[in-house]
C-alpha positions as a printed Julia matrix, in Angstrom:
540×3 Matrix{Float64}:
 -144.86   72.34  -100.1
 -144.97   69.26  -101.83
 -142.87   70.61  -104.73
 -140.66   71.58  -102.0
 -140.39   67.98  -100.42
 -139.56   66.56  -103.58
 -136.47   68.69  -104.39
 -135.49   67.96  -101.09
 -135.88   64.32  -101.94
 -134.28   64.68  -105.49
 -131.35   66.59  -103.84
 -130.87   64.3   -100.9
 -130.94   60.85  -103.29
 -128.74   62.56  -105.42
 -125.97   63.18  -102.61
 -126.76   59.65  -101.44
 -127.47   57.62  -103.97
 -125.9    54.64  -102.29
 -128.74   54.36   -99.83
 -130.44   53.09  -102.77
 -128.89   49.47  -102.0
 -130.11   49.41   -98.63
 -133.4    47.74   -99.81
 -131.16   45.14  -101.82
 -129.04   44.57   -98.92
 -131.98   43.77   -96.54
 -133.55   41.51   -99.13
 -130.5    39.33   -99.24
 -130.31   38.99   -95.68
 -134.24   37.93   -95.65
 -132.78   35.58   -98.66
 -130.65   34.07   -96.18
 -133.45   33.31   -93.64
 -136.31   32.67   -95.66
 -134.17   30.76   -98.39
 -136.42   29.43  -101.2
 -138.98   32.57  -100.91
 -135.93   35.17  -100.77
 -135.73   35.79  -104.26
 -139.48   36.7   -104.58
 -139.28   39.15  -101.38
 -136.23   40.9   -102.6
 -137.88   41.07  -106.27
 -141.08   42.55  -104.75
 -139.07   45.32  -102.5
 -137.22   46.15  -105.5
 -140.55   46.64  -107.63
 -142.01   48.64  -104.53
 -138.8    50.51  -104.24
 -138.57   51.51  -107.85
 -141.98   52.16  -108.14
 -142.12   54.57  -105.14
 -139.24   56.68  -106.71
 -140.83   57.0   -109.74
 -143.88   58.0   -108.48
 -142.18   60.85  -106.42
 -139.35   61.82  -108.45
 -140.41   61.0   -112.16
 -139.25   58.43  -114.69
 -137.12   61.26  -116.26
 -134.88   61.43  -113.09
 -135.19   58.36  -111.39
 -135.32   55.85  -114.65
 -131.67   55.92  -115.73
 -130.53   54.69  -112.01
 -133.2    52.02  -112.32
 -131.96   50.8   -115.67
 -128.39   51.53  -115.41
 -127.69   50.99  -111.34
 -130.27   49.16  -109.41
 -131.19   46.48  -112.03
 -127.85   45.06  -112.88
 -126.8    45.25  -109.12
 -130.04   43.71  -108.35
 -129.25   40.74  -110.94
 -125.77   40.17  -109.83
 -126.84   40.29  -105.9
 -129.34   37.47  -106.69
 -126.76   35.44  -108.83
 -124.45   35.72  -105.92
 -127.28   34.89  -103.33
 -128.11   31.86  -104.86
 -124.54   30.29  -105.27
 -124.23   30.85  -101.64
 -127.32   29.4   -100.97
 -126.29   26.54  -102.87
 -122.85   26.01  -101.48
 -123.99   26.7    -97.96
 -124.36   23.04   -96.96
 -120.99   22.48   -98.41
 -119.52   25.11   -96.16
 -120.4    23.18   -93.01
 -118.58   20.11   -94.43
 -114.91   19.85   -93.63
 -112.98   19.41   -96.97
 -111.64   16.04   -95.51
 -115.29   14.35   -95.87
 -115.58   15.73   -99.47
 -114.01   13.3   -101.95
 -113.21   13.63  -105.19
 -112.34   10.74  -107.17
 -110.29   11.06  -110.47
 -112.09    9.82  -113.73
 -110.79    9.75  -117.12
 -112.4    13.0   -117.81
 -112.99   15.35  -114.64
 -113.54   13.85  -111.42
 -116.42   12.95  -109.2
 -117.41   14.85  -106.16
 -119.14   13.05  -103.33
 -120.05   15.97  -100.88
 -120.06   14.05   -97.78
 -118.73   10.46   -97.61
 -119.7     9.86   -94.0
 -122.94    8.98   -95.35
 -121.68    5.82   -96.31
 -120.5     4.23   -99.99
 -121.6     1.17  -101.46
 -119.98   -0.64  -104.31
 -121.69   -3.07  -106.43
 -120.31   -5.03  -109.29
 -119.84   -8.54  -110.79
 -116.4   -10.09  -110.55
 -114.01   -8.33  -113.23
 -115.71   -5.11  -112.95
 -112.75   -3.13  -111.31
 -114.3    -2.3   -108.14
 -110.94   -2.66  -106.38
 -108.58   -0.93  -108.66
 -111.11    1.73  -109.51
 -113.26    3.31  -106.73
 -111.78    1.22  -103.81
 -108.45    2.86  -104.87
 -109.35    6.18  -105.13
 -111.02    5.97  -101.96
 -107.79    4.82  -100.51
 -105.95    7.71  -101.93
 -108.48   10.17  -100.28
 -108.1     8.62   -96.92
 -104.32    8.7    -97.05
 -104.22   12.32   -98.26
 -106.29   13.42   -95.17
 -104.98   11.35   -92.7
 -107.6     8.72   -92.03
 -107.15    5.74   -89.86
 -109.57    2.52   -90.34
 -109.67   -0.91   -90.81
 -110.06   -3.02   -94.17
 -111.29   -6.59   -94.86
 -109.26   -7.73   -97.68
 -111.09  -10.87   -98.92
 -108.83  -11.84  -101.91
 -105.57  -12.56   -99.84
 -103.58   -9.17   -99.99
 -105.14   -7.8   -102.86
 -106.15   -4.6   -101.5
 -103.72   -4.86   -98.58
 -100.76   -4.47  -101.38
 -102.27   -1.56  -102.42
 -103.23    0.13   -99.27
  -99.82   -0.71   -97.43
  -97.5     1.83   -99.83
 -100.31    4.69   -99.4
 -100.48    4.62   -95.73
  -96.91    3.66   -94.92
  -96.09    6.66   -96.77
  -98.02    8.97   -94.83
  -96.43    7.58   -91.81
  -99.57    6.07   -90.43
  -98.76    2.71   -88.6
 -100.41   -0.3    -91.03
 -101.09   -3.4    -89.12
 -101.66   -6.45   -91.07
 -103.2    -9.4    -89.56
 -103.47  -12.91   -91.59
 -104.04  -16.26   -90.79
 -101.45  -18.28   -93.07
  -98.53  -15.55   -93.43
  -98.59  -13.96   -90.07
  -97.38  -10.46   -89.8
  -99.3    -9.43   -86.67
 -100.91  -11.16   -83.48
 -104.14   -9.86   -82.09
 -106.46  -10.98   -79.25
 -110.19   -9.8    -80.12
 -111.27  -10.94   -76.69
 -108.75   -9.35   -74.41
 -110.27   -8.34   -71.2
 -109.75   -4.61   -72.15
 -112.31   -5.24   -74.76
 -114.86   -6.85   -72.53
 -115.9    -4.22   -69.74
 -119.14   -6.12   -68.84
 -121.17   -9.14   -69.44
 -123.02   -7.59   -72.59
 -119.9    -7.07   -74.13
 -119.16  -10.85   -73.93
 -122.59  -11.93   -74.62
 -122.15   -9.77   -77.79
 -118.87  -11.04   -79.08
 -119.69  -14.88   -78.23
 -123.09  -14.39   -80.49
 -120.8   -12.75   -83.63
 -118.48  -15.68   -83.27
 -120.69  -18.38   -82.99
 -123.09  -17.55   -85.89
 -120.25  -17.33   -88.35
 -119.09  -20.42   -86.62
 -122.6   -22.25   -87.36
 -122.58  -20.29   -90.79
 -126.04  -19.44   -89.36
 -127.89  -17.07   -92.36
 -130.86  -15.01   -92.33
 -133.3   -17.41   -91.06
 -134.1   -17.13   -87.44
 -133.91  -20.6    -85.45
 -136.96  -21.85   -83.89
 -137.88  -24.78   -81.5
 -135.3   -26.95   -80.4
 -132.44  -25.56   -82.88
 -132.98  -22.02   -81.36
 -132.82  -23.88   -77.75
 -129.38  -25.45   -78.63
 -128.02  -22.32   -80.51
 -128.83  -20.11   -77.26
 -127.26  -22.82   -74.91
 -124.1   -23.08   -77.17
 -123.76  -19.31   -77.08
 -124.18  -19.2    -73.3
 -121.61  -21.95   -72.77
 -118.87  -20.02   -75.0
 -120.02  -16.42   -73.23
 -119.49  -18.39   -69.69
 -116.13  -19.94   -70.99
 -115.11  -16.15   -72.25
 -116.15  -14.91   -68.8
 -114.38  -17.25   -66.81
 -110.83  -16.46   -68.48
 -111.56  -12.84   -68.36
 -112.27  -12.59   -64.98
 -110.2   -15.27   -63.26
 -107.14  -15.77   -65.74
 -106.92  -12.6    -68.0
 -103.21  -13.72   -68.86
 -105.14  -16.56   -70.77
 -108.16  -14.85   -72.26
 -107.6   -15.68   -75.82
 -109.6   -18.12   -77.97
 -106.56  -20.39   -78.41
 -106.75  -20.85   -74.55
 -110.37  -21.02   -74.46
 -110.5   -23.74   -77.18
 -107.64  -25.78   -75.21
 -109.85  -25.37   -72.07
 -112.94  -26.47   -73.95
 -111.16  -29.37   -75.28
 -109.47  -30.2    -71.67
 -112.25  -30.49   -69.33
 -114.71  -33.15   -68.86
 -118.22  -32.1    -68.97
 -118.51  -32.59   -65.32
 -115.67  -30.91   -64.62
 -116.46  -28.31   -66.95
 -119.86  -27.28   -65.04
 -118.2   -27.34   -61.95
 -115.67  -24.99   -63.26
 -118.26  -22.46   -64.81
 -120.16  -22.55   -61.56
 -117.8   -20.93   -59.68
 -118.55  -17.74   -61.07
 -121.85  -16.55   -60.51
 -121.83  -14.57   -63.61
 -120.37  -17.26   -65.78
 -123.05  -19.66   -64.05
 -125.94  -17.27   -65.11
 -124.53  -17.1    -68.56
 -124.32  -21.0    -69.16
 -127.16  -21.71   -67.18
 -128.92  -23.52   -70.09
 -126.2   -25.83   -70.54
 -125.8   -26.66   -66.92
 -129.19  -26.89   -66.16
 -129.63  -29.6    -68.73
 -126.97  -31.49   -67.32
 -129.29  -34.2    -66.3
 -130.33  -35.04   -69.66
 -127.46  -36.86   -71.31
 -128.93  -35.97   -74.96
 -129.01  -32.4    -74.27
 -125.65  -31.97   -72.64
 -124.33  -34.15   -75.56
 -126.04  -31.82   -78.07
 -124.94  -28.71   -76.59
 -121.4   -29.9    -76.51
 -121.15  -31.66   -79.48
 -122.36  -28.48   -81.33
 -119.67  -26.46   -79.87
 -117.32  -29.04   -80.63
 -117.9   -28.95   -84.07
 -118.09  -24.96   -84.21
 -114.6   -24.95   -82.66
 -112.92  -27.3    -84.51
 -112.9   -25.13   -87.72
 -110.92  -22.79   -85.79
 -108.59  -24.94   -84.18
 -105.56  -24.91   -86.41
 -101.6   -24.19   -85.62
 -101.57  -21.22   -87.77
 -104.86  -19.67   -86.38
 -103.75  -20.2    -82.8
 -100.72  -18.21   -83.17
 -102.23  -15.61   -85.12
 -104.67  -15.28   -81.82
 -102.66  -15.91   -78.86
 -100.92  -12.8    -78.38
 -102.39   -9.07   -78.07
  -99.53   -6.88   -80.12
 -102.25   -4.5    -81.73
 -104.52   -2.08   -80.34
 -107.78   -2.29   -81.9
 -108.41    0.96   -80.73
 -107.51    2.0    -83.86
 -108.97    5.8    -84.23
 -107.45    6.95   -80.7
 -105.74   10.08   -81.61
 -102.97    8.99   -79.44
 -102.13    5.83   -81.71
 -104.1     6.12   -84.89
 -103.32    3.0    -87.38
 -104.8     1.42   -90.05
 -105.7    -2.41   -89.55
 -105.84   -4.69   -92.46
 -107.5    -8.17   -91.87
 -106.77  -10.58   -94.8
 -109.12  -13.21   -95.79
 -108.35  -16.04   -98.18
 -111.15  -17.55  -100.35
 -109.7   -21.14   -99.94
 -110.13  -20.91   -96.15
 -113.01  -18.77   -95.96
 -115.05  -21.18   -93.72
 -112.1   -20.87   -91.08
 -110.88  -17.45   -91.63
 -114.33  -15.44   -91.79
 -115.51  -16.33   -88.08
 -112.41  -14.9    -86.79
 -112.59  -12.05   -89.0
 -116.14  -11.24   -88.06
 -115.07  -11.3    -84.21
 -112.23   -9.12   -84.8
 -114.2    -6.68   -87.14
 -116.65   -6.27   -84.17
 -114.39   -5.75   -81.46
 -112.79   -3.02   -83.54
 -116.1    -1.45   -84.43
 -117.01   -1.33   -81.01
 -113.8     0.43   -80.01
 -114.15    3.02   -82.72
 -117.57    4.32   -81.77
 -116.68    6.56   -79.55
 -116.79   10.59   -80.06
 -113.73   12.86   -80.23
 -111.77   10.17   -82.28
 -110.2    10.33   -85.43
 -111.73   10.28   -88.64
 -111.78    6.89   -89.67
 -113.26    4.38   -92.53
 -114.61    0.76   -92.29
 -113.99   -0.55   -95.59
 -115.51   -4.2    -96.07
 -114.49   -6.09   -99.37
 -117.03   -9.15  -100.36
 -119.09   -7.83   -97.37
 -121.42  -10.4    -97.64
 -118.82  -13.49   -96.82
 -119.04  -11.85   -92.78
 -121.91  -11.64   -90.36
 -121.87   -8.89   -88.23
 -124.37   -7.98   -85.3
 -127.09   -5.54   -85.97
 -125.06   -4.62   -89.56
 -128.24   -2.78   -90.79
 -127.56   -0.06   -87.92
 -124.05   -0.04   -88.24
 -123.46    2.59   -91.19
 -125.86    5.02   -89.53
 -124.22    4.48   -86.15
 -121.03    4.91   -87.18
 -121.73    8.0    -89.22
 -122.18    9.92   -85.86
 -118.47    9.27   -85.11
 -117.01   10.69   -88.08
 -116.33    6.88   -89.88
 -117.08    6.31   -93.13
 -118.36    3.0    -94.18
 -117.28    1.55   -97.77
 -119.47   -1.48   -98.23
 -118.26   -3.75  -101.33
 -119.53   -6.79  -103.02
 -120.59   -8.63  -106.29
 -124.34   -9.11  -106.0
 -126.99   -7.66  -104.11
 -128.12  -11.62  -103.76
 -125.4   -12.63  -101.64
 -126.31   -9.95   -99.08
 -129.82  -11.11   -99.39
 -128.63  -14.71   -98.44
 -126.53  -13.46   -95.6
 -128.92  -11.1    -94.09
 -132.3   -11.78   -95.46
 -133.99   -9.4    -98.19
 -135.39   -6.87   -95.74
 -132.08   -6.38   -93.51
 -130.28   -6.26   -96.75
 -132.21   -3.27   -98.17
 -131.97   -1.86   -94.69
 -128.12   -2.08   -95.0
 -128.01   -0.63   -98.68
 -130.54    2.06   -97.8
 -128.2     3.58   -95.08
 -125.51    3.99   -97.75
 -126.4     7.35   -99.56
 -123.6     6.8   -102.2
 -124.16    3.91  -104.91
 -122.01    2.35  -107.45
 -123.33    0.15  -109.6
 -120.85   -1.83  -111.97
 -121.54   -4.83  -114.66
 -124.31   -7.02  -113.76
 -124.97  -10.51  -114.66
 -128.11  -10.85  -113.16
 -131.4    -9.61  -114.41
 -132.89   -9.31  -111.05
 -129.82   -7.4   -110.16
 -129.9    -5.0   -113.06
 -133.6    -4.45  -112.42
 -132.72   -3.44  -108.69
 -130.49   -0.98  -109.82
 -132.64    0.45  -112.17
 -135.33    1.23  -109.66
 -132.72    3.74  -108.05
 -133.04    6.48  -110.74
 -135.64    8.45  -111.73
 -138.63    7.84  -113.85
 -138.8     9.8   -117.38
 -141.44   10.24  -119.97
 -140.29    8.49  -123.26
 -142.22    8.76  -126.49
 -143.26    5.65  -127.93
 -144.89    4.86  -131.34
 -146.72    1.77  -132.19
 -147.74    1.14  -135.24
 -150.5    -1.41  -136.51
 -151.61   -2.69  -139.86
 -155.09   -4.0   -140.93
 -155.15   -5.9   -144.37
 -157.68   -7.84  -146.31
 -158.9    -8.54  -149.76
 -160.32   -5.18  -150.21
 -158.5    -2.63  -148.5
 -155.42   -2.09  -145.92
 -155.57    0.27  -142.83
 -152.55    1.52  -140.89
 -152.87    3.13  -137.68
 -150.35    4.79  -136.04
 -150.47    5.7   -132.24
 -147.9     7.94  -130.28
 -148.15    7.56  -126.34
 -145.85    8.79  -123.8
 -144.6     6.29  -121.11
 -142.44    6.18  -117.85
 -139.65    4.47  -118.0
 -136.23    4.3   -115.85
 -134.02    6.92  -116.63
 -130.98    4.13  -116.79
 -132.62    0.9   -118.17
 -131.63   -2.34  -116.4
 -130.21   -3.63  -120.04
 -127.75   -0.72  -119.82
 -125.96   -2.58  -116.63
 -125.34   -5.72  -118.79
 -123.04   -3.5   -121.06
 -120.7    -1.81  -118.6
 -117.02   -1.93  -119.14
 -114.32   -2.9   -116.53
 -113.76    0.18  -114.41
 -116.92    1.84  -115.58
 -119.73    2.21  -113.21
 -122.95    4.28  -112.93
 -122.9     6.33  -109.81
 -125.6     7.95  -107.83
 -124.72   10.21  -105.62
 -126.4    13.48  -103.82
 -129.37   12.86  -105.65
 -127.63   12.88  -108.78
 -126.98   10.11  -111.66
 -123.67    9.65  -113.61
 -121.82    7.31  -115.82
 -118.09    7.46  -115.07
 -115.04    5.77  -116.14
 -112.17    5.19  -113.81
 -108.39    5.43  -115.02
 -106.27    2.43  -114.79
 -104.03    3.28  -111.39
 -100.45    3.47  -111.53
 -100.63    1.82  -108.13
  -97.61    0.57  -106.39
  -97.92   -2.87  -104.75
  -95.91   -3.74  -102.02
  -96.2    -5.65   -98.65
  -93.9    -5.96   -95.54
  -91.92   -9.03   -94.61
  -93.99  -11.66   -92.5
  -93.14  -12.39   -89.05
  -94.08  -16.13   -88.98
  -93.81  -17.83   -92.72
  -96.12  -20.49   -92.72
  -93.42  -23.24   -92.44
  -91.93  -21.29   -89.29
  -91.23  -23.89   -86.47
  -92.53  -21.61   -83.77
  -96.11  -21.77   -84.75
  -96.19  -25.75   -84.03
  -94.22  -24.79   -80.9
  -96.87  -22.1    -79.86
  -99.69  -24.66   -80.44
  -98.43  -27.03   -78.0
  -97.28  -24.33   -75.74
 -100.91  -23.42   -75.42
 -102.27  -26.75   -74.66
  -99.35  -27.19   -72.11
 -100.15  -24.04   -70.24
 -103.97  -24.67   -69.99
 -102.99  -28.23   -68.6
 -100.99  -26.19   -66.1
 -103.62  -23.9    -65.09
 -106.17  -27.01   -63.85
 -103.56  -29.15   -62.27
 -102.73  -26.06   -60.21
 -106.56  -26.29   -58.97
């Protein structure tokens, strides 16, 4: 009876030999679900399957099939399964978020740029023309929109403009000495509620007062809060009752025109504005307190009370909702190292408004590129990269040294900012503390160390050799001092690699400005704003 069963079984598998692949197929399915235990499970099924066939059919019959059929196919299937598992996470990421940056030899792949990118390198390390330009090429190729903070007076803008102009994406330039486009970061459409007014007034004031990581306490905190509330009340009054004149130039003109009593009376007309400025209004009985608040705000606003800044901020020509599918655009906000004190507060306010408008689901893929990022202070910057990632926005954070970021935000907040940026590019370092900070990003490896000690006296000499292993950083701090221009050590997707970027053959170009620096319209606009504000209160 048993022999007949074996004869039937041998005949069956001779005719239907392909059924032997079913256990392997089942094993591959288990591999997809069980993942790391899949290889062991499939191997176990193979051994069990082969053992049963050998036991029932004999090695002479099943041996050749196992050796030349099942075993090679098992190996190939395992290899394919491993490749599928390794690439499974990449398959779910759209190609536009997988950047390939060209190098002198080969390329560097960033699997998901939405995780954020930080680029740190001293002056002259080649940050702009290597990493930044390669990222701009990727953004242009995939039709990204976004915002650029160009610190070095059109250095990035003249690289980015030809790229995006060729793609047909509208490219807007906001600068304050050579005026191309005019923008209004406190337009009523960007301030739907009291919270948005409080936030924008805080960002503007923190940058005007050049507040750093130290938190104000005592009387200093009271004055800062009172000034912030007064500024918020002014914005709310213009937004709610005079939306046509809700611009920073008109706000400054209103503040400079009204006497303290008249200002308090005007703010008290609106219950919300009065609540915002209540600390200032309630202190009117104290002349010193009132004078302190008024002088603090006056000293802050005088930095941006210039004719060219008034010209750049007194019209709403650029829609800051730049990643809207209906009107996508790239916005470049140009700073100037010579006038950083005046321009940075305005740029921070514009960037704050842009980021708030971009933070919506279902918008176009976009980027926020901040060159010399520590020169401006944004509200809750340590949370911005993680928040923007949810809206398909890539954050590119560029700076010369980590110490600059520590000075602006403090050590803890600075670490929080950089820890939210998954891709790190470390260029040449000049500071030992910065180089040591870079070193700690890389894994520890065991390095053999040999020490030799000699002891000599008049009778004899003794030499001892000790071999030990010590854990040291895979990339030592002194290596960052020797990096060349365009050479970086990149830390991406859990791997580190020294990369050298080629010198780009970039086209540099800029559109013609709308208002050159000596345009007579700039002075005429300055006079017009003050006349409009005077007329506004004469009617009352």
